[in-house]
C-alpha positions, -999 to +999 in steps of 0.1 A: +218-639+683+181-632+687+164-599+686+153-604+722+190-608+733+200-577+714+173-556+730+183-569+764+219-559+758+210-525+746+188-519+776+217-524+801+229-495+821+265-485+825+267-499+860+254-533+848+278-533+819+307-526+843+296-555+865+293-579+835+328-569+822+343-573+857+327-607+861+338-618+827+374-609+833+375-629+866+389-663+862+369-679+890+335-667+879+320-691+854+296-682+826+269-702+845+274-680+876+272-648+854+239-662+840+225-668+875+235-635+889+231-612+859+208-631+836+230-631+805+240-662+785+275-669+775+268-656+739+253-624+754+283-619+776+306-623+746+285-597+726+287-573+755+325-577+757+329-573+720+308-541+720+324-525+751+361-535+748+387-522+724+393-548+697+427-558+711+413-562+746+385-583+733+409-606+714+430-609+746+399-617+767+386-643+742+420-660+740+422-660+778+387-675+784+386-699+755+409-726+771+399-719+807+380-747+824+369-725+853+348-703+829+326-734+822+312-749+854+304-783+837+339-787+823+354-778+856+332-803+875+340-830+849+377-826+853+375-827+891+353-858+892+377-876+868+407-868+889+392-885+920 
């Protein structure tokens, strides 16, 4: 992760962190939507989650979002277009 990303994450206020965490836990909010609304890339969201959650909660979240198509807009759109 770049120094710029690290500085951006450290500058976040508690209210912003809470919104990022809430959005990241939501199944229907993709990483692309998080980037559009909050300005953080997927890698930055993962870093925030790792820093702010307990280790067990972070592992549970990573396991949950790793195989979820809805967290990745392009994968979700690809699957929908192939089903048609």
